[in-house]
TORBA-525406 format. One line per field, with one value per residue: residue number from 1; residue in three letters; y negated, z, x negated of N, C-alpha, C, O in turn. Coordinates in Angstrom, 2 decimals, decimal comma. Each point is the difference from the previous one (the first is absolute). Layout:
pos: [NUM	...]
code: [ALA	...]
n_yy: [Y	...]
n_zz: [Z	...]
n_xx: [X	...]
ca_yy: [Y	...]
ca_zz: [Z	...]
ca_xx: [X	...]
c_yy: [Y	...]
c_zz: [Z	...]
c_xx: [X	...]
o_yy: [Y	...]
o_zz: [Z	...]
o_xx: [X	...]
This chain:
pos: [1	2	3	4	5	6	7	8	9	10	11	12	13	14	15	16	17	18	19	20	21	22	23	24	25	26	27	28	29	30	31	32	33	34	35	36	37	38	39	40	41	42	43	44	45	46	47	48	49	50	51]
code: [MET	ARG	ASP	PHE	ILE	SER	SER	SER	LEU	HIS	ILE	ALA	ARG	SER	ASP	ARG	ARG	ASN	PRO	LYS	ARG	GLN	MET	ARG	GLU	ARG	ARG	THR	ALA	GLN	ALA	LEU	ILE	ILE	PHE	GLY	VAL	VAL	LEU	ALA	ALA	ILE	GLU	LEU	TYR	VAL	ILE	LEU	ALA	GLY	PHE]
n_yy: [-30,91	-0,05	-2,13	-0,28	0,35	-1,07	-1,95	0,64	0,02	-2,22	-0,85	-0,04	-1,42	-2,14	0,84	0,48	-1,42	-0,68	1,94	0,62	-0,10	1,67	2,29	0,90	-0,08	2,08	1,27	0,35	0,85	2,19	0,76	0,40	1,93	2,54	0,57	0,61	2,04	1,61	0,37	1,03	2,43	1,37	0,80	1,46	2,05	0,06	0,81	1,51	1,47	-0,22	1,35]
n_zz: [57,14	2,13	-0,39	-0,03	1,80	2,19	0,01	1,07	2,10	0,14	-0,20	1,00	2,44	-0,27	0,38	2,20	-1,68	1,25	-0,87	1,91	0,39	-0,65	0,32	1,81	1,04	-0,06	1,61	1,75	-0,57	-0,34	2,09	1,38	-0,55	0,33	2,13	0,12	-0,55	1,50	2,14	-0,61	0,22	2,01	0,73	-0,67	0,69	2,41	-0,37	-0,94	1,60	0,61	-1,38]
n_xx: [-33,95	-0,25	-0,78	-2,31	-0,89	0,10	-1,08	-2,04	-0,76	0,06	-2,19	-1,73	0,13	-0,75	-2,45	-0,66	0,06	1,97	-0,52	-0,31	-2,18	-1,48	0,25	0,35	-2,49	-0,43	0,39	-1,04	-2,06	-0,13	-0,05	-1,89	-1,34	0,08	-0,56	-2,21	-0,50	0,05	-1,21	-2,13	1,13	0,09	-1,59	-1,58	0,09	-1,11	-2,55	-0,93	0,39	-2,08	-1,04]
ca_yy: [1,56	0,91	0,12	0,78	1,41	-0,28	-0,27	1,13	0,85	-1,07	0,15	1,48	0,37	-0,38	0,63	1,64	-0,11	0,62	0,00	-0,33	-1,32	-0,77	0,02	-1,01	-1,75	-0,29	-0,12	-1,38	-1,19	0,15	-0,38	-1,40	-0,97	-0,17	-0,84	-1,24	-0,45	-0,26	-1,50	-1,20	-0,16	-0,94	-1,59	-0,29	0,03	-1,13	-1,27	0,25	-0,06	-1,05	-0,69]
ca_zz: [-0,18	0,85	-0,68	-1,35	0,07	-0,04	-1,02	-1,02	0,68	-0,03	-1,63	-0,38	0,00	-0,96	-1,21	0,08	0,12	-0,31	-1,00	0,04	0,65	-1,41	-1,19	1,08	-0,18	-1,65	-0,24	0,63	-0,64	-1,00	0,50	-0,10	-1,60	-0,71	0,59	-0,82	-1,35	0,04	0,09	-0,84	-0,89	0,56	0,14	-1,40	-0,18	0,63	-0,42	-1,30	0,20	0,88	-0,90]
ca_xx: [-0,33	1,23	1,11	-0,24	0,15	1,61	0,62	-0,18	0,79	1,37	0,24	-0,18	1,02	1,06	-0,08	0,58	1,35	0,58	0,62	1,63	-0,09	-0,17	1,36	0,66	-0,50	0,23	1,43	-0,02	-0,59	0,99	1,35	-0,14	-0,42	1,52	0,70	-0,69	0,19	1,60	0,47	-0,64	0,71	0,97	-0,54	0,29	1,33	0,43	-0,22	0,23	1,09	0,50	-0,07]
c_yy: [0,36	-0,46	0,12	1,55	0,22	-0,17	0,90	1,12	0,32	0,46	1,55	0,95	-0,15	0,60	1,10	-0,35	1,23	0,17	-0,42	-1,20	-0,80	-0,38	-0,86	-1,08	-0,10	-0,14	-1,45	-0,75	-0,12	-0,67	-1,57	-0,79	-0,26	-1,03	-1,47	-0,28	-0,16	-1,35	-0,83	0,00	-0,74	-1,49	-0,60	-0,39	-1,00	-1,31	-0,25	-0,33	-1,44	-1,30	-0,33]
c_zz: [0,40	-1,09	-1,14	0,19	0,20	-1,30	-1,62	0,19	-0,33	-1,70	-0,15	0,15	-0,46	-1,66	-0,04	0,34	-0,18	-1,26	0,16	0,46	-1,15	-0,71	0,64	-0,72	-1,69	-0,37	0,69	-0,94	-1,16	0,04	0,17	-1,32	-0,62	0,62	-0,31	-1,21	-0,21	0,49	-0,76	-1,31	0,34	0,26	-1,53	-0,72	0,32	-0,39	-1,47	-0,03	0,40	-1,03	-1,26]
c_xx: [1,37	1,17	0,11	0,25	1,45	0,70	-0,17	0,88	1,35	0,59	-0,02	1,25	1,52	0,23	0,96	1,72	0,78	0,80	1,65	0,02	-0,17	1,11	0,80	0,03	0,10	1,39	0,40	-0,20	0,82	1,30	-0,01	-0,08	1,64	0,69	-0,25	0,66	1,54	0,29	-0,48	1,14	1,06	-0,24	0,00	1,71	1,02	-0,14	0,65	1,48	0,86	-0,15	0,75]
o_yy: [0,19	0,84	0,18	0,46	0,58	0,82	0,01	0,45	1,12	0,48	0,56	0,86	0,88	-0,11	0,25	0,57	0,90	-1,00	-0,45	-0,56	-1,07	-1,10	-0,97	-0,46	-1,07	-0,69	-0,73	-0,83	-1,11	-0,61	-0,76	-1,09	-1,06	-0,78	-0,83	-1,10	-0,80	-0,78	-0,98	-1,03	-0,91	-0,90	-0,93	-1,04	-0,45	-0,88	-0,95	-0,85	-0,32	-1,10	-0,86]
o_zz: [-0,95	-0,25	-0,57	-0,96	-0,89	-0,50	-0,94	-0,90	-0,19	-0,41	-0,59	-0,76	-0,04	-0,71	-0,98	0,93	-0,66	-0,16	-0,94	0,04	-0,19	-0,41	-0,72	-0,70	-0,55	-0,95	-0,68	-0,24	-0,34	-0,93	-0,52	-0,26	-0,34	-0,74	-0,17	-0,23	-0,77	-0,69	-0,18	-0,67	-0,69	-0,31	-0,27	-0,51	-0,77	-0,04	-0,04	-0,80	-0,16	0,30	-0,76]
o_xx: [0,75	0,86	1,07	0,62	0,62	0,76	0,79	0,71	0,48	1,06	0,93	0,44	0,86	1,00	0,69	0,56	-0,53	0,70	0,67	1,10	0,58	0,34	0,21	0,90	0,25	0,34	0,71	0,88	0,42	0,52	0,80	0,52	0,52	0,61	0,89	0,51	0,52	0,66	0,72	0,03	0,45	0,78	0,76	0,42	0,85	0,86	0,77	0,41	1,18	0,44	-0,42]
């Protein structure tokens, strides 16, 4: 029971995020996605250029 109460309090606290932190996390996620896409494109180029 105690774990349930502490976990529900933790969830309630995590919902109230700082808007600046959310924006930073969103930008970080977008940068990682772009990096992954660019890396995949480079890998495809290297693989296809090798043949």
